[in-house]
C-alpha positions in Angstrom: 0.0 0.0 0.0 1.2 3.6 -0.6 2.2 5.8 2.2 0.3 8.7 0.6 -2.9 8.4 -1.4 -3.7 11.5 -3.5 -7.3 11.9 -4.8 -8.3 14.4 -7.5 -8.6 15.1 -11.2 -5.7 15.1 -13.6 -5.9 16.2 -17.2 -3.9 16.3 -20.4 -1.8 19.4 -20.3 -0.4 21.3 -23.2 2.5 23.7 -22.8 4.1 25.8 -25.5 7.2 24.5 -27.2 8.2 27.9 -28.4 8.1 31.5 -27.2 5.1 33.8 -27.8 1.4 34.3 -27.0 -0.9 31.3 -27.3 -2.6 32.6 -30.4 0.8 32.6 -32.2 2.3 29.4 -30.8 2.2 26.6 -33.4 3.9 23.8 -31.5 2.8 22.4 -28.1 4.0 19.7 -25.9 1.5 17.3 -24.3 2.1 16.4 -20.7 0.0 15.8 -17.6 -1.3 18.3 -15.0 -3.4 18.0 -11.9 -2.7 19.1 -8.4 -3.0 15.8 -6.7 -1.2 13.7 -9.2 1.6 16.4 -9.2 2.0 15.8 -5.5 1.9 12.0 -6.0 4.6 12.1 -8.8 6.9 14.4 -6.8 6.5 12.2 -3.7 7.5 9.1 -5.8 10.6 11.0 -7.0 11.4 11.5 -3.3 11.2 7.8 -2.6 7.8 7.9 -0.9 5.3 5.3 -1.9 2.5 7.2 -3.5 -0.9 6.3 -5.1 -3.4 8.3 -7.1 -7.2 7.9 -7.1 -9.2 9.5 -9.9 -11.3 8.9 -13.0 -10.3 9.4 -16.6 -12.1 8.9 -19.9 -11.8 5.8 -22.1 -9.9 7.9 -24.6 -6.3 8.5 -25.7 -5.8 11.4 -23.3 -7.0 9.3 -20.4 -4.6 6.5 -21.3 -1.8 9.0 -21.7 -2.5 10.6 -18.3 -2.6 7.2 -16.4 0.5 6.0 -18.2 2.5 9.2 -17.4 1.6 9.1 -13.7 2.4 5.4 -13.5 5.7 6.0 -15.3 6.6 8.4 -12.5 6.4 5.5 -10.0 2.9 6.2 -8.7 0.4 3.4 -8.0 -2.6 4.0 -10.4 -4.5 0.8 -9.7 -7.4 2.7 -8.1 -8.0 5.0 -11.1 -11.5 4.4 -12.7 -12.0 4.5 -16.4 -15.3 6.2 -17.4 -16.7 4.7 -20.6 -18.9 7.8 -21.3 -17.2 11.0 -20.2 -14.0 12.4 -21.5 -10.7 13.2 -19.9 -10.2 16.9 -19.1 -7.7 19.1 -21.0 -6.0 22.3 -20.1 -3.7 24.7 -21.8 -1.0 26.6 -20.0 1.0 29.6 -21.3 4.3 30.3 -19.7 5.0 33.5 -17.9 7.3 34.1 -14.9 4.8 36.5 -13.4 1.9 34.0 -13.5 1.0 31.7 -16.3 -2.5 32.0 -17.8 -4.4 28.7 -17.8 -7.4 27.7 -19.8 -9.4 24.6 -18.7 -11.6 22.3 -20.8 -12.9 20.1 -18.0 -16.7 20.6 -17.9 -18.4 17.2 -17.9 -15.1 15.4 -17.5 -14.9 11.8 -16.1 -13.4 13.1 -12.9 -16.2 15.6 -12.4 -18.6 12.6 -12.1 -16.7 11.0 -9.2 -18.9 10.1 -6.3 -18.4 8.6 -2.8 -18.8 5.2 -4.6 -15.2 5.7 -5.6 -14.2 4.8 -2.0 -16.0 1.4 -2.1 -13.4 -1.2 -1.3 -10.7 1.3 -0.9 -8.2 -0.2 1.6 -6.4 2.4 3.8 -4.4 -0.1 5.7 -0.8 1.2 5.6 -1.8 4.6 4.2 -0.4 7.4 6.4 -1.7 10.4 4.5 -4.7 11.0 2.2 -4.0 14.2 0.2 -6.9 16.3 -1.1 -7.4 19.8 -2.6 -10.1 22.3 -2.8 -10.2 21.9 -6.6 -12.1 18.6 -6.3 -14.8 20.1 -4.2 -15.5 22.7 -6.9 -15.9 20.2 -9.8 -19.4 19.0 -9.1 -21.9 18.3 -6.2 -21.0 14.6 -6.4 -17.3 15.5 -6.0 -18.1 17.6 -3.0 -19.9 14.6 -1.5 -16.8 12.5 -2.2 -14.7 15.0 -0.3 -17.1 14.8 2.7 -17.0 11.0 2.5 -13.2 11.0 2.6 -13.3 13.3 5.7 -15.8 10.9 7.3 -13.4 7.9 7.0 -12.2 6.8 10.5 -8.7 8.1 11.2 -7.2 5.0 12.6 -3.7 5.5 11.3 -3.9 8.0 8.5 -4.1 11.8 8.4 -5.8 14.0 5.9 -3.8 16.7 4.1 -5.8 19.5 2.4 -4.3 22.1 0.1 -6.8 24.9 -0.6 -5.7 25.3 -4.2 -8.0 28.2 -4.8 -9.3 28.4 -8.4 -11.6 31.4 -8.7 -13.1 30.4 -12.0 -14.3 27.1 -10.5 -16.0 28.9 -7.6 -17.9 31.6 -9.6 -21.2 31.8 -7.7 -20.2 29.0 -5.4 -20.2 28.8 -1.6 -16.6 29.6 -0.4 -17.7 28.5 3.1 -17.3 24.9 1.8 -13.6 25.4 1.7 -13.5 26.6 5.3 -15.5 23.6 6.4 -13.3 21.1 4.6 -10.1 22.7 5.8 -11.4 22.5 9.4 -11.9 18.7 9.1 -8.3 18.1 7.8 -5.2 17.4 9.9 -2.7 19.2 7.7 -3.7 22.3 5.8 -1.6 24.1 3.2 -2.7 27.5 1.9 -1.1 30.3 0.0 -1.3 33.7 1.7 -2.8 35.2 -1.4 -5.4 32.4 -1.6 -6.3 32.9 2.1 -6.7 36.6 1.5 -9.0 36.0 -1.4 -11.2 33.3 0.3 -11.0 34.3 3.9 -10.1 37.9 3.9 -6.6 37.6 5.4 -3.3 36.1 4.5 -1.5 36.9 7.8 -0.6 33.5 9.3 -1.8 34.3 12.8 -5.1 35.6 11.5 -5.6 32.5 9.2 -5.0 30.4 12.3 -7.6 32.3 14.3 -10.1 31.6 11.5 -8.9 27.9 11.2 -8.0 26.6 14.7 -9.0 23.0 14.1 -6.2 21.3 12.1 -3.1 20.0 13.9 -0.8 21.6 11.3 -1.3 24.8 9.3 1.2 26.0 6.6 0.7 29.5 5.1 2.8 29.8 2.0 4.0 33.4 1.5 5.3 33.2 -2.1 8.9 34.3 -2.6 9.1 35.4 1.0 8.8 32.0 2.6 6.3 30.0 4.6 5.0 29.9 8.1 4.1 26.8 10.1 1.7 26.8 13.0 1.3 23.5 14.8 -0.5 22.3 17.9 1.4 20.5 20.7 -0.4 17.2 21.3 0.7 17.2 24.9 -0.8 20.6 25.8 -3.4 21.1 23.0 -2.0 24.6 22.4 -0.2 26.0 19.4 3.6 26.1 19.5 5.4 29.2 18.4 5.2 30.0 14.7 8.1 28.8 12.6 9.0 30.8 9.5 11.1 29.3 6.7 12.5 31.7 4.2 12.1 30.8 0.5 15.1 30.1 -1.7 16.1 32.7 -4.3 15.1 31.2 -7.7 15.1 32.5 -11.2 11.5 31.8 -12.1 10.5 30.4 -15.5 6.8 30.0 -14.5 5.1 29.3 -11.2 2.3 26.8 -11.9 2.8 23.6 -10.0 5.2 25.0 -7.4 2.5 24.8 -4.7 2.0 21.1 -5.4 5.7 20.5 -5.3 5.9 22.3 -1.9 3.2 20.1 -0.6 5.0 17.0 -1.6 8.3 18.1 -0.1 6.6 19.1 3.1 4.7 15.8 3.4 7.8 13.7 2.6 9.7 15.5 5.4 6.6 15.1 7.7 6.5 11.4 7.1 10.2 11.2 7.9 9.7 13.0 11.2 11.5 16.2 10.2 11.6 19.3 12.3 9.3 22.2 11.5 12.1 24.1 9.7 13.3 21.0 7.8 9.7 20.4 6.6 9.4 23.9 5.3 12.8 23.8 3.6 11.9 20.5 2.0 8.8 22.2 0.6 10.8 25.2 -0.7 13.4 22.9 -2.4 10.8 21.0 -4.3 9.0 24.2 -5.3 12.2 25.7 -6.5 12.7 22.8 -9.0 9.2 23.4 -10.5 9.7 27.2 -10.6 12.6 26.6 -13.0 10.6 24.7 -15.6 7.5 25.0 -17.8 6.1 21.7 -16.5 4.0 21.0 -13.4 6.4 18.2 -12.2 10.2 18.9 -12.4 13.3 16.8 -12.5 14.4 16.8 -8.9 17.3 19.0 -7.7 20.5 17.0 -7.2 20.3 14.9 -4.0 23.6 16.3 -2.7 22.4 19.9 -3.1 19.1 19.1 -1.3 20.9 17.3 1.5 23.3 20.2 2.0 20.6 22.8 2.0 18.2 21.0 4.3 20.9 21.2 7.0 22.5 24.5 6.0 22.9 27.4 8.4 20.7 30.4 7.9 23.4 32.4 6.2 24.2 29.7 3.6 20.5 29.2 2.9 19.9 33.0 2.5 22.8 33.4 0.1 21.9 30.5 -2.2 20.5 31.4 -5.6 19.2 28.9 -8.0 19.6 30.0 -11.6 19.1 28.5 -15.0 22.9 27.7 -15.0 22.9 26.1 -11.6 23.6 27.2 -8.0 25.2 30.6 -7.2 26.3 31.6 -3.7 26.3 35.1 -2.4 
């Protein structure tokens, strides 16, 4: 059984193979994109046993998505093939300031997922079930599925929830659903900008005041860093905030960096890492994705990751990841 089971939609992703606006690009590269499978693929690269649960269409794109995720070392045995509905598709332009994304996922196979997907799902040995707010927005049945996952007895596993705010999916929808789902999770990851858009504040302490229930809360503050607030199980009270500065990175485009951060953080959490080590592990995986056009990146060299995880504050602060490699100072 996998250590981490990730549940959510993945789609065929097309990224430009040449420079220029989308209406002028003639050559595109097909790959795979989806928050939860991104996390699963990155975890597998880190040596964590990961599985992905979803639904795809009985079409070439569905076969390509499943094959690509499986090739990354992820267990895809729980993916359902829908004989009637198609696999979703999305198009991503590349821009270091924020890449425009266009989704073609209405009526997709994954949008028809229901709590029946959990029938026979064996969680023995699973330590984390990872979800995101995207799934809750796909359809009423997907929202029911999210609730059913939250209802599963927590014998040995924890639920990780990444807000993954997608405004277009929530047009006219009830944002309070996201607060209710996050409150039922054990580990919550949210971008400060997302929290500000959905809950009115991105200040870590204020987000915690709005969301006191989870054991662990991570507020990602973009290029500044990330703050972890965690409850002490012995006292039931929050420990002091831990802030982990981000690495300096020459950004190609940012889509997928949050998923990579989640994978790095969860891998370090599974390994019993300290709060700062968990945050650094997240930053290191995010840095790899920030330097590529794809949602899942080739991992940074293991030696570099090992050195930076245990680096002193000065070394971390003066490390700069460029297109050419690592620059110090």
